[in-house]
TORKOL-4160 file (C-alpha; in steps of 0.2 Angstrom, whole numbers, padded with zeros to 4 digits, m for minus):
295
<pt num="1" X="m0163" Y="m0257" Z="m0245"/>
<pt num="2" X="m0172" Y="m0268" Z="m0256"/>
<pt num="3" X="m0164" Y="m0275" Z="m0272"/>
<pt num="4" X="m0172" Y="m0268" Z="m0288"/>
<pt num="5" X="m0185" Y="m0279" Z="m0297"/>
<pt num="6" X="m0180" Y="m0285" Z="m0314"/>
<pt num="7" X="m0190" Y="m0278" Z="m0328"/>
<pt num="8" X="m0203" Y="m0288" Z="m0337"/>
<pt num="9" X="m0195" Y="m0299" Z="m0351"/>
<pt num="10" X="m0177" Y="m0297" Z="m0344"/>
<pt num="11" X="m0168" Y="m0313" Z="m0341"/>
<pt num="12" X="m0167" Y="m0316" Z="m0322"/>
<pt num="13" X="m0150" Y="m0324" Z="m0323"/>
<pt num="14" X="m0136" Y="m0326" Z="m0335"/>
<pt num="15" X="m0138" Y="m0340" Z="m0348"/>
<pt num="16" X="m0128" Y="m0345" Z="m0363"/>
<pt num="17" X="m0138" Y="m0339" Z="m0378"/>
<pt num="18" X="m0136" Y="m0345" Z="m0396"/>
<pt num="19" X="m0142" Y="m0338" Z="m0412"/>
<pt num="20" X="m0159" Y="m0345" Z="m0418"/>
<pt num="21" X="m0160" Y="m0348" Z="m0437"/>
<pt num="22" X="m0177" Y="m0352" Z="m0445"/>
<pt num="23" X="m0181" Y="m0360" Z="m0462"/>
<pt num="24" X="m0198" Y="m0365" Z="m0469"/>
<pt num="25" X="m0209" Y="m0367" Z="m0485"/>
<pt num="26" X="m0222" Y="m0355" Z="m0478"/>
<pt num="27" X="m0217" Y="m0340" Z="m0489"/>
<pt num="28" X="m0220" Y="m0322" Z="m0483"/>
<pt num="29" X="m0237" Y="m0319" Z="m0489"/>
<pt num="30" X="m0246" Y="m0322" Z="m0473"/>
<pt num="31" X="m0242" Y="m0322" Z="m0454"/>
<pt num="32" X="m0235" Y="m0339" Z="m0452"/>
<pt num="33" X="m0217" Y="m0334" Z="m0451"/>
<pt num="34" X="m0221" Y="m0319" Z="m0440"/>
<pt num="35" X="m0230" Y="m0331" Z="m0428"/>
<pt num="36" X="m0215" Y="m0342" Z="m0426"/>
<pt num="37" X="m0205" Y="m0326" Z="m0422"/>
<pt num="38" X="m0218" Y="m0321" Z="m0409"/>
<pt num="39" X="m0217" Y="m0338" Z="m0401"/>
<pt num="40" X="m0198" Y="m0337" Z="m0400"/>
<pt num="41" X="m0198" Y="m0319" Z="m0393"/>
<pt num="42" X="m0210" Y="m0325" Z="m0380"/>
<pt num="43" X="m0198" Y="m0337" Z="m0374"/>
<pt num="44" X="m0184" Y="m0324" Z="m0372"/>
<pt num="45" X="m0185" Y="m0306" Z="m0379"/>
<pt num="46" X="m0166" Y="m0306" Z="m0380"/>
<pt num="47" X="m0165" Y="m0320" Z="m0393"/>
<pt num="48" X="m0156" Y="m0316" Z="m0410"/>
<pt num="49" X="m0167" Y="m0323" Z="m0423"/>
<pt num="50" X="m0162" Y="m0325" Z="m0442"/>
<pt num="51" X="m0168" Y="m0334" Z="m0457"/>
<pt num="52" X="m0161" Y="m0346" Z="m0470"/>
<pt num="53" X="m0176" Y="m0344" Z="m0481"/>
<pt num="54" X="m0195" Y="m0346" Z="m0481"/>
<pt num="55" X="m0196" Y="m0348" Z="m0500"/>
<pt num="56" X="m0193" Y="m0367" Z="m0500"/>
<pt num="57" X="m0205" Y="m0374" Z="m0513"/>
<pt num="58" X="m0220" Y="m0381" Z="m0504"/>
<pt num="59" X="m0218" Y="m0398" Z="m0497"/>
<pt num="60" X="m0200" Y="m0399" Z="m0505"/>
<pt num="61" X="m0191" Y="m0409" Z="m0492"/>
<pt num="62" X="m0176" Y="m0411" Z="m0503"/>
<pt num="63" X="m0174" Y="m0393" Z="m0506"/>
<pt num="64" X="m0175" Y="m0389" Z="m0487"/>
<pt num="65" X="m0162" Y="m0403" Z="m0484"/>
<pt num="66" X="m0150" Y="m0395" Z="m0496"/>
<pt num="67" X="m0152" Y="m0377" Z="m0490"/>
<pt num="68" X="m0148" Y="m0382" Z="m0472"/>
<pt num="69" X="m0132" Y="m0390" Z="m0479"/>
<pt num="70" X="m0128" Y="m0374" Z="m0489"/>
<pt num="71" X="m0127" Y="m0363" Z="m0474"/>
<pt num="72" X="m0124" Y="m0373" Z="m0458"/>
<pt num="73" X="m0105" Y="m0372" Z="m0458"/>
<pt num="74" X="m0105" Y="m0353" Z="m0459"/>
<pt num="75" X="m0114" Y="m0351" Z="m0442"/>
<pt num="76" X="m0105" Y="m0352" Z="m0426"/>
<pt num="77" X="m0105" Y="m0368" Z="m0416"/>
<pt num="78" X="m0120" Y="m0370" Z="m0405"/>
<pt num="79" X="m0132" Y="m0361" Z="m0417"/>
<pt num="80" X="m0149" Y="m0368" Z="m0417"/>
<pt num="81" X="m0158" Y="m0371" Z="m0433"/>
<pt num="82" X="m0177" Y="m0374" Z="m0435"/>
<pt num="83" X="m0182" Y="m0381" Z="m0452"/>
<pt num="84" X="m0201" Y="m0384" Z="m0456"/>
<pt num="85" X="m0205" Y="m0392" Z="m0472"/>
<pt num="86" X="m0218" Y="m0404" Z="m0466"/>
<pt num="87" X="m0230" Y="m0411" Z="m0477"/>
<pt num="88" X="m0233" Y="m0425" Z="m0465"/>
<pt num="89" X="m0239" Y="m0413" Z="m0450"/>
<pt num="90" X="m0251" Y="m0422" Z="m0439"/>
<pt num="91" X="m0245" Y="m0440" Z="m0445"/>
<pt num="92" X="m0234" Y="m0452" Z="m0435"/>
<pt num="93" X="m0218" Y="m0444" Z="m0441"/>
<pt num="94" X="m0206" Y="m0440" Z="m0427"/>
<pt num="95" X="m0201" Y="m0422" Z="m0421"/>
<pt num="96" X="m0182" Y="m0422" Z="m0417"/>
<pt num="97" X="m0167" Y="m0412" Z="m0413"/>
<pt num="98" X="m0151" Y="m0417" Z="m0421"/>
<pt num="99" X="m0133" Y="m0413" Z="m0416"/>
<pt num="100" X="m0121" Y="m0412" Z="m0430"/>
<pt num="101" X="m0103" Y="m0416" Z="m0429"/>
<pt num="102" X="m0100" Y="m0397" Z="m0431"/>
<pt num="103" X="m0109" Y="m0394" Z="m0415"/>
<pt num="104" X="m0125" Y="m0386" Z="m0422"/>
<pt num="105" X="m0142" Y="m0391" Z="m0417"/>
<pt num="106" X="m0157" Y="m0394" Z="m0429"/>
<pt num="107" X="m0175" Y="m0394" Z="m0424"/>
<pt num="108" X="m0186" Y="m0402" Z="m0437"/>
<pt num="109" X="m0198" Y="m0416" Z="m0442"/>
<pt num="110" X="m0189" Y="m0433" Z="m0446"/>
<pt num="111" X="m0194" Y="m0434" Z="m0464"/>
<pt num="112" X="m0178" Y="m0433" Z="m0474"/>
<pt num="113" X="m0174" Y="m0415" Z="m0470"/>
<pt num="114" X="m0158" Y="m0420" Z="m0461"/>
<pt num="115" X="m0152" Y="m0430" Z="m0476"/>
<pt num="116" X="m0138" Y="m0418" Z="m0483"/>
<pt num="117" X="m0132" Y="m0413" Z="m0466"/>
<pt num="118" X="m0129" Y="m0431" Z="m0462"/>
<pt num="119" X="m0121" Y="m0435" Z="m0478"/>
<pt num="120" X="m0109" Y="m0419" Z="m0478"/>
<pt num="121" X="m0106" Y="m0415" Z="m0460"/>
<pt num="122" X="m0112" Y="m0430" Z="m0450"/>
<pt num="123" X="m0125" Y="m0431" Z="m0437"/>
<pt num="124" X="m0118" Y="m0438" Z="m0420"/>
<pt num="125" X="m0133" Y="m0437" Z="m0409"/>
<pt num="126" X="m0152" Y="m0437" Z="m0411"/>
<pt num="127" X="m0166" Y="m0435" Z="m0398"/>
<pt num="128" X="m0185" Y="m0436" Z="m0400"/>
<pt num="129" X="m0194" Y="m0421" Z="m0394"/>
<pt num="130" X="m0206" Y="m0425" Z="m0380"/>
<pt num="131" X="m0221" Y="m0415" Z="m0386"/>
<pt num="132" X="m0230" Y="m0417" Z="m0370"/>
<pt num="133" X="m0217" Y="m0405" Z="m0362"/>
<pt num="134" X="m0209" Y="m0395" Z="m0376"/>
<pt num="135" X="m0224" Y="m0386" Z="m0384"/>
<pt num="136" X="m0231" Y="m0369" Z="m0383"/>
<pt num="137" X="m0243" Y="m0368" Z="m0368"/>
<pt num="138" X="m0261" Y="m0368" Z="m0374"/>
<pt num="139" X="m0257" Y="m0377" Z="m0390"/>
<pt num="140" X="m0261" Y="m0395" Z="m0384"/>
<pt num="141" X="m0276" Y="m0396" Z="m0396"/>
<pt num="142" X="m0267" Y="m0389" Z="m0411"/>
<pt num="143" X="m0261" Y="m0402" Z="m0424"/>
<pt num="144" X="m0258" Y="m0392" Z="m0440"/>
<pt num="145" X="m0245" Y="m0379" Z="m0435"/>
<pt num="146" X="m0231" Y="m0388" Z="m0426"/>
<pt num="147" X="m0218" Y="m0376" Z="m0434"/>
<pt num="148" X="m0225" Y="m0363" Z="m0422"/>
<pt num="149" X="m0231" Y="m0374" Z="m0407"/>
<pt num="150" X="m0217" Y="m0386" Z="m0406"/>
<pt num="151" X="m0202" Y="m0382" Z="m0417"/>
<pt num="152" X="m0200" Y="m0363" Z="m0415"/>
<pt num="153" X="m0204" Y="m0365" Z="m0396"/>
<pt num="154" X="m0192" Y="m0379" Z="m0393"/>
<pt num="155" X="m0178" Y="m0371" Z="m0404"/>
<pt num="156" X="m0180" Y="m0355" Z="m0394"/>
<pt num="157" X="m0179" Y="m0363" Z="m0378"/>
<pt num="158" X="m0163" Y="m0372" Z="m0384"/>
<pt num="159" X="m0155" Y="m0356" Z="m0391"/>
<pt num="160" X="m0160" Y="m0346" Z="m0375"/>
<pt num="161" X="m0152" Y="m0359" Z="m0364"/>
<pt num="162" X="m0168" Y="m0363" Z="m0355"/>
<pt num="163" X="m0167" Y="m0381" Z="m0361"/>
<pt num="164" X="m0152" Y="m0392" Z="m0365"/>
<pt num="165" X="m0151" Y="m0405" Z="m0378"/>
<pt num="166" X="m0152" Y="m0419" Z="m0365"/>
<pt num="167" X="m0169" Y="m0411" Z="m0359"/>
<pt num="168" X="m0177" Y="m0413" Z="m0376"/>
<pt num="169" X="m0183" Y="m0431" Z="m0375"/>
<pt num="170" X="m0177" Y="m0449" Z="m0377"/>
<pt num="171" X="m0161" Y="m0452" Z="m0387"/>
<pt num="172" X="m0163" Y="m0460" Z="m0404"/>
<pt num="173" X="m0151" Y="m0470" Z="m0415"/>
<pt num="174" X="m0145" Y="m0458" Z="m0429"/>
<pt num="175" X="m0144" Y="m0473" Z="m0440"/>
<pt num="176" X="m0163" Y="m0474" Z="m0440"/>
<pt num="177" X="m0165" Y="m0456" Z="m0447"/>
<pt num="178" X="m0177" Y="m0455" Z="m0462"/>
<pt num="179" X="m0166" Y="m0451" Z="m0477"/>
<pt num="180" X="m0169" Y="m0446" Z="m0494"/>
<pt num="181" X="m0161" Y="m0457" Z="m0508"/>
<pt num="182" X="m0144" Y="m0449" Z="m0513"/>
<pt num="183" X="m0131" Y="m0456" Z="m0524"/>
<pt num="184" X="m0112" Y="m0454" Z="m0520"/>
<pt num="185" X="m0102" Y="m0445" Z="m0534"/>
<pt num="186" X="m0092" Y="m0457" Z="m0544"/>
<pt num="187" X="m0076" Y="m0456" Z="m0554"/>
<pt num="188" X="m0075" Y="m0470" Z="m0567"/>
<pt num="189" X="m0069" Y="m0472" Z="m0585"/>
<pt num="190" X="m0061" Y="m0455" Z="m0585"/>
<pt num="191" X="m0077" Y="m0446" Z="m0581"/>
<pt num="192" X="m0086" Y="m0440" Z="m0565"/>
<pt num="193" X="m0105" Y="m0443" Z="m0561"/>
<pt num="194" X="m0116" Y="m0435" Z="m0548"/>
<pt num="195" X="m0133" Y="m0427" Z="m0546"/>
<pt num="196" X="m0140" Y="m0410" Z="m0549"/>
<pt num="197" X="m0144" Y="m0406" Z="m0531"/>
<pt num="198" X="m0152" Y="m0389" Z="m0533"/>
<pt num="199" X="m0151" Y="m0373" Z="m0542"/>
<pt num="200" X="m0143" Y="m0356" Z="m0539"/>
<pt num="201" X="m0161" Y="m0350" Z="m0539"/>
<pt num="202" X="m0161" Y="m0333" Z="m0546"/>
<pt num="203" X="m0148" Y="m0337" Z="m0559"/>
<pt num="204" X="m0152" Y="m0354" Z="m0564"/>
<pt num="205" X="m0135" Y="m0362" Z="m0562"/>
<pt num="206" X="m0135" Y="m0381" Z="m0559"/>
<pt num="207" X="m0127" Y="m0385" Z="m0543"/>
<pt num="208" X="m0120" Y="m0403" Z="m0543"/>
<pt num="209" X="m0115" Y="m0415" Z="m0530"/>
<pt num="210" X="m0098" Y="m0417" Z="m0537"/>
<pt num="211" X="m0084" Y="m0410" Z="m0526"/>
<pt num="212" X="m0070" Y="m0400" Z="m0533"/>
<pt num="213" X="m0058" Y="m0412" Z="m0526"/>
<pt num="214" X="m0066" Y="m0427" Z="m0536"/>
<pt num="215" X="m0067" Y="m0417" Z="m0552"/>
<pt num="216" X="m0048" Y="m0412" Z="m0550"/>
<pt num="217" X="m0043" Y="m0430" Z="m0552"/>
<pt num="218" X="m0048" Y="m0428" Z="m0571"/>
<pt num="219" X="m0034" Y="m0416" Z="m0574"/>
<pt num="220" X="m0044" Y="m0403" Z="m0581"/>
<pt num="221" X="m0038" Y="m0385" Z="m0581"/>
<pt num="222" X="m0046" Y="m0368" Z="m0583"/>
<pt num="223" X="m0050" Y="m0365" Z="m0601"/>
<pt num="224" X="m0052" Y="m0384" Z="m0605"/>
<pt num="225" X="m0068" Y="m0390" Z="m0613"/>
<pt num="226" X="m0079" Y="m0403" Z="m0604"/>
<pt num="227" X="m0094" Y="m0412" Z="m0610"/>
<pt num="228" X="m0109" Y="m0411" Z="m0599"/>
<pt num="229" X="m0123" Y="m0424" Z="m0600"/>
<pt num="230" X="m0138" Y="m0424" Z="m0590"/>
<pt num="231" X="m0149" Y="m0439" Z="m0587"/>
<pt num="232" X="m0167" Y="m0438" Z="m0580"/>
<pt num="233" X="m0169" Y="m0456" Z="m0573"/>
<pt num="234" X="m0161" Y="m0466" Z="m0587"/>
<pt num="235" X="m0164" Y="m0455" Z="m0602"/>
<pt num="236" X="m0151" Y="m0442" Z="m0608"/>
<pt num="237" X="m0160" Y="m0426" Z="m0609"/>
<pt num="238" X="m0146" Y="m0413" Z="m0612"/>
<pt num="239" X="m0128" Y="m0414" Z="m0618"/>
<pt num="240" X="m0116" Y="m0399" Z="m0622"/>
<pt num="241" X="m0098" Y="m0394" Z="m0622"/>
<pt num="242" X="m0094" Y="m0380" Z="m0609"/>
<pt num="243" X="m0078" Y="m0371" Z="m0604"/>
<pt num="244" X="m0071" Y="m0375" Z="m0587"/>
<pt num="245" X="m0068" Y="m0357" Z="m0580"/>
<pt num="246" X="m0063" Y="m0349" Z="m0563"/>
<pt num="247" X="m0076" Y="m0336" Z="m0564"/>
<pt num="248" X="m0090" Y="m0330" Z="m0576"/>
<pt num="249" X="m0079" Y="m0316" Z="m0582"/>
<pt num="250" X="m0068" Y="m0329" Z="m0590"/>
<pt num="251" X="m0081" Y="m0332" Z="m0604"/>
<pt num="252" X="m0092" Y="m0321" Z="m0615"/>
<pt num="253" X="m0109" Y="m0316" Z="m0611"/>
<pt num="254" X="m0121" Y="m0330" Z="m0616"/>
<pt num="255" X="m0108" Y="m0343" Z="m0615"/>
<pt num="256" X="m0109" Y="m0358" Z="m0604"/>
<pt num="257" X="m0096" Y="m0363" Z="m0591"/>
<pt num="258" X="m0092" Y="m0376" Z="m0578"/>
<pt num="259" X="m0086" Y="m0368" Z="m0562"/>
<pt num="260" X="m0083" Y="m0371" Z="m0543"/>
<pt num="261" X="m0097" Y="m0365" Z="m0533"/>
<pt num="262" X="m0098" Y="m0358" Z="m0515"/>
<pt num="263" X="m0099" Y="m0375" Z="m0508"/>
<pt num="264" X="m0084" Y="m0381" Z="m0517"/>
<pt num="265" X="m0094" Y="m0392" Z="m0529"/>
<pt num="266" X="m0095" Y="m0391" Z="m0548"/>
<pt num="267" X="m0109" Y="m0380" Z="m0556"/>
<pt num="268" X="m0114" Y="m0377" Z="m0573"/>
<pt num="269" X="m0121" Y="m0360" Z="m0579"/>
<pt num="270" X="m0124" Y="m0348" Z="m0593"/>
<pt num="271" X="m0115" Y="m0331" Z="m0591"/>
<pt num="272" X="m0130" Y="m0319" Z="m0588"/>
<pt num="273" X="m0142" Y="m0333" Z="m0592"/>
<pt num="274" X="m0153" Y="m0346" Z="m0584"/>
<pt num="275" X="m0146" Y="m0363" Z="m0588"/>
<pt num="276" X="m0160" Y="m0373" Z="m0580"/>
<pt num="277" X="m0173" Y="m0364" Z="m0589"/>
<pt num="278" X="m0164" Y="m0363" Z="m0606"/>
<pt num="279" X="m0163" Y="m0382" Z="m0606"/>
<pt num="280" X="m0179" Y="m0387" Z="m0596"/>
<pt num="281" X="m0168" Y="m0396" Z="m0582"/>
<pt num="282" X="m0173" Y="m0400" Z="m0564"/>
<pt num="283" X="m0165" Y="m0405" Z="m0548"/>
<pt num="284" X="m0166" Y="m0420" Z="m0536"/>
<pt num="285" X="m0161" Y="m0438" Z="m0535"/>
<pt num="286" X="m0168" Y="m0442" Z="m0552"/>
<pt num="287" X="m0157" Y="m0429" Z="m0561"/>
<pt num="288" X="m0139" Y="m0436" Z="m0565"/>
<pt num="289" X="m0125" Y="m0426" Z="m0572"/>
<pt num="290" X="m0109" Y="m0433" Z="m0580"/>
<pt num="291" X="m0093" Y="m0422" Z="m0583"/>
<pt num="292" X="m0082" Y="m0429" Z="m0597"/>
<pt num="293" X="m0066" Y="m0420" Z="m0602"/>
<pt num="294" X="m0064" Y="m0416" Z="m0621"/>
<pt num="295" X="m0048" Y="m0424" Z="m0626"/>
């Protein structure tokens, strides 16, 4: 009696599989994201593929870096992320896989995308992708869609257990990572200062880099008033007094508030309004915010 043949596409042996989570600035208006899905499914039809977002603003490496940090810790250890915000595709920037201190893997260009993950969670190991071995077969002459041909392909092989982290390529020193400029939040002279890292996109809240634990050292309690000052580069472009509140329901509709966001950092919003649009404020390393208790 002969053993039954395995069906096409079915794994021939047991492997440990992880989720594959994709992020890009490609949008969903054409087939770019679908092509990445197709490459991953071609590696193993049994892969579980999910998305962070594909609406990162074009070429905005800072935003891509932050969104990875926003979601990483909510995914199980071993999850493989692929992040493609790659304005330098085809240049001499490296393609890498990073292992975080939380046990996640991130496949991405080394262009600053790993900045917030390293700052918040820590990156313990880094390997350069050997692009001669880890790329979609038949794509050797393709130089403009590494997200499909190298990153989705390599990420899928890692998630499917076909390749190990050690198989990816030569080890690199994590200290040599390309990093975007970020400033550590500071407590001085009875106030805290940080940056506006990003927005709660749909609602316009300002998400700052200031941890709740640092803000708590000011001794401010719910219902207290806080002066918010925003500087762009070295110029104050906005100042206001807001109420520190546990939730939006604690203030009137249209009233501004300071609250703790889902990343345990301080954020500023208008209840049922759009704070960033109301005051023409932006995000990134050049946007600084100071929180000063009203005494």
